[in-house]
C-alpha positions in Angstrom: -154.6 -13.4 300.8 -156.9 -16.0 299.2 -155.9 -18.0 296.2 -157.7 -17.5 292.9 -159.6 -19.7 290.4 -161.0 -18.6 287.1 -164.1 -19.7 285.2 -165.2 -18.9 281.7 -167.7 -16.0 281.7 -170.5 -18.3 280.4 -170.5 -20.0 283.8 -170.8 -16.9 285.9 -174.6 -16.7 286.2 -174.9 -20.4 287.0 -172.3 -20.1 289.7 -173.9 -17.1 291.3 -177.4 -18.7 291.1 -176.1 -21.9 292.7 -176.9 -24.0 289.6 -173.2 -24.9 289.1 -171.7 -26.4 292.3 -168.7 -28.3 290.9 -165.9 -27.7 288.5 -163.8 -30.3 286.8 -160.1 -29.5 286.5 -156.8 -31.1 285.6 -154.0 -31.9 288.1 -152.6 -28.4 287.8 -155.6 -27.1 289.7 -156.1 -30.1 292.1 -154.1 -28.5 295.0 -157.0 -26.7 296.6 -158.0 -27.8 300.1 -161.4 -28.5 301.6 -162.5 -25.3 303.6 -160.3 -23.0 301.5 -161.9 -19.8 300.3 -161.0 -18.9 296.7 -161.3 -15.6 294.9 -163.2 -16.2 291.6 -162.8 -14.2 288.4 -163.7 -14.5 284.8 -161.1 -16.3 282.6 -161.5 -13.9 279.7 -161.1 -10.5 281.4 -160.0 -11.2 285.0 -163.0 -9.5 286.5 -163.8 -10.6 290.0 -167.3 -11.9 290.7 -167.4 -13.9 293.9 -165.7 -16.0 296.6 -166.3 -19.7 296.8 -165.5 -22.2 299.6 -164.0 -25.5 298.5 -166.1 -28.4 299.9 -164.0 -31.3 298.4 -161.4 -32.2 295.8 -161.9 -35.7 294.4 -160.0 -37.5 291.6 -162.1 -38.9 288.7 -161.6 -40.4 285.3 -163.4 -39.0 282.3 -165.5 -42.2 281.7 -166.5 -42.2 285.4 -168.5 -39.0 285.1 -172.2 -39.4 285.8 -175.5 -37.6 285.3 -175.1 -36.3 288.8 -171.9 -34.5 287.9 -173.6 -33.1 284.8 -176.5 -31.8 287.0 -173.9 -30.2 289.3 -172.4 -28.5 286.3 -175.9 -27.5 285.0 -175.6 -29.3 281.7 -176.2 -32.8 280.2 -173.6 -35.5 280.5 -172.8 -35.4 276.8 -172.3 -31.6 277.0 -170.1 -32.0 280.1 -167.9 -34.5 278.4 -167.7 -32.4 275.3 -166.7 -29.2 277.3 -164.0 -31.2 279.2 -162.6 -32.6 275.9 -162.5 -29.1 274.5 -160.6 -27.7 277.5 -158.4 -30.7 278.2 -158.1 -32.7 275.0 -156.9 -36.3 275.5 -156.9 -36.0 279.3 -158.5 -38.7 281.3 -157.4 -38.0 284.9 -159.4 -35.1 286.3 -160.5 -33.7 289.6 -163.9 -32.7 290.8 -163.8 -29.6 292.9 -167.1 -29.2 294.8 -167.8 -25.6 296.1 -170.4 -23.2 297.4 -170.5 -19.4 296.9 -169.8 -17.6 300.1 -169.9 -13.9 298.9 -170.3 -12.1 295.6 -169.6 -8.6 294.2 
């Protein structure tokens, strides 16, 4: 049985289209391993929408985020930092999880 990760529904189409290829999470979700396949569902309603393969998990600080990270998230750097601060207020130690879609519903 594969482990699960959730995304807000607003990211579903970007993930499926390959426009969003990383997710930035806190230490609670830093335990995934390169090569692991995760079942992906929407945070709001738990509906499954794809499987992703983890390519890498890399620690990063909030101020070290770059335009490249923002492009991988399909947003601007200022949008990315704002979203992270909304989800993880006051948190500076984060993890970049790079992934690719391997199958979808």
